[in-house]
C-alpha positions as MATLAB code, in Angstrom:
seq = 'MTPQQRIRLARRNAGLSQAGLAQMVGVQRSAVSHWEGTQAKSPSASHLRAIALATSVQFEWLATGRGRMPLSEDIAMDSVAAVDAVLVEDPLELRLLAAFRESPALARAPLVEVVEQLALHRTGRGRPAESGKGARAGGG';
ca = [
     121.176  113.973  149.410;
     118.429  112.290  150.246;
     118.816  108.269  151.545;
     117.221  107.393  148.930;
     118.771  108.772  146.477;
     121.968  107.285  147.995;
     120.891  103.431  148.056;
     120.359  104.166  144.311;
     123.681  105.873  143.204;
     125.414  102.880  145.554;
     123.447  100.452  143.461;
     124.241  101.945  140.059;
     127.721  102.787  141.334;
     127.757   99.278  141.527;
     126.493   98.724  138.699;
     124.306   96.115  139.788;
     119.991   96.029  138.671;
     117.703   96.742  141.752;
     116.817   93.034  141.352;
     120.303   91.599  141.710;
     120.610   93.848  144.591;
     117.828   92.710  145.896;
     119.261   89.151  145.454;
     122.472   89.765  147.314;
     120.570   91.665  150.580;
     118.019   88.757  150.412;
     114.991   90.770  149.711;
     112.488   90.776  147.173;
     113.088   93.559  144.123;
     109.974   95.568  145.702;
     112.181   96.245  148.694;
     114.553   97.804  146.913;
     112.247   99.542  144.860;
     110.428  101.219  147.677;
     113.956  102.431  149.228;
     114.713  103.863  146.002;
     111.401  105.389  145.748;
     110.227  109.237  146.750;
     107.694  107.557  149.044;
     110.693  105.531  150.412;
     110.399  103.209  153.469;
     113.572  102.841  154.976;
     115.616   99.488  155.239;
     116.473   98.341  158.607;
     120.296   98.657  159.923;
     121.346   95.157  158.700;
     119.523   95.839  155.285;
     121.454   99.200  154.932;
     124.213   97.410  156.254;
     124.238   94.527  153.522;
     123.283   97.280  150.464;
     126.633   99.077  151.944;
     128.907   95.342  151.458;
     126.901   94.716  148.396;
     127.670   98.123  146.286;
     131.094   98.545  148.266;
     130.250  102.142  149.573;
     130.874  103.428  153.653;
     127.715  102.206  156.225;
     128.416  105.906  156.996;
     127.723  107.273  154.093;
     125.409  105.441  152.937;
     122.907  106.105  156.376;
     123.959  109.221  156.996;
     124.977  111.110  154.138;
     128.648  111.956  156.208;
     131.746  110.888  155.318;
     132.571  109.823  151.637;
     130.335  106.631  149.646;
     134.002  104.566  148.382;
     134.822  102.508  150.413;
     138.455  103.107  151.157;
     141.415  100.007  151.313;
     142.766  101.377  154.337;
     139.209  100.604  156.301;
     137.780   97.475  154.451;
     139.467   95.435  156.863;
     137.802   97.338  159.866;
     134.583   97.134  158.710;
     133.689   93.852  159.778;
     130.323   94.045  162.029;
     131.111   93.488  165.395;
     127.879   91.011  165.598;
     130.048   88.946  162.359;
     132.978   89.272  163.809;
     134.688   85.744  164.946;
     136.713   85.713  168.077;
     136.120   82.118  168.451;
     138.933   79.973  167.795;
     136.875   76.056  169.398;
     135.689   74.897  166.303;
     132.484   73.397  168.374;
     131.591   76.796  169.629;
     132.328   78.323  166.240;
     129.652   75.342  164.494;
     127.405   76.065  167.192;
     127.350   79.848  166.600;
     126.048   79.598  163.014;
     123.827   76.783  163.822;
     122.523   79.556  166.411;
     122.744   82.357  163.631;
     121.611   80.444  160.814;
     118.749   79.452  162.886;
     115.079   81.227  162.205;
     114.547   84.215  164.816;
     111.142   81.794  166.860;
     113.818   78.809  167.153;
     116.933   80.581  169.145;
     115.342   81.689  172.297;
     114.703   77.631  172.408;
     118.009   76.697  171.195;
     119.739   78.695  173.422;
     117.188   77.189  176.528;
     118.434   74.076  175.477;
     122.662   74.515  175.910;
     121.830   76.442  178.969;
     119.999   73.493  180.914;
     122.843   71.021  179.312;
     125.203   73.252  180.681;
     123.583   73.631  184.064;
     123.404   69.953  184.141;
     126.775   69.187  183.499;
     128.166   71.290  185.741;
     125.844   69.988  188.439;
     123.646   73.335  189.707;
     120.902   72.976  187.884;
     117.545   70.346  189.541;
     117.081   67.265  187.117;
     114.299   67.333  184.928;
     111.212   66.179  186.786;
     110.048   62.734  185.882;
     106.706   62.816  183.276;
     108.074   66.152  181.833;
     109.670   66.502  178.772;
     111.606   63.166  179.245;
     111.764   61.625  176.179;
     113.976   58.432  176.985;
     114.798   56.404  179.873;
     112.974   54.157  182.904;
     109.530   54.490  183.714;
];
C-alpha cells in the first residue's frame, strides 16, 4: 500500500472529508488532495503526525506501512510526541513555552535572544547595553 493510499484509508476510516481533515491538520483542502494523489507530494513529518492524530491511526503505520493501522488504547497515552510533552511545572515557564510555540517562525529567534539577554543581565554575566544602541528608555 502506498503512502497516498494509507492517508486516504485513514481519512475515510475516520469518516472525514478532505476538507475536514485539512481543517484538523491546519492546511488547505488542496494539500490533502495532493497527499492522496497519484503524483503525490509527501506531507511533512509534523503534518503526518497531525494526520495520524486526527484519524486515530498509528504514526508508524501511516508513515511507513509497518505495524497496525488503528491506534491501540494501550499505546494511545504513549504516542504523545516528545516535543509536545509538557515537563514544566512552573506556570510562568509554561506560559513562555506556549508563547514560543505559538510565535511565527521568524519571531522565534529574536524572542529567544531577548530572553537570553534578560537572563544574562539578571545574573550579572552580561554587559549592560551600550548607550544609544537600542535603548528605549532611560537617561540621555
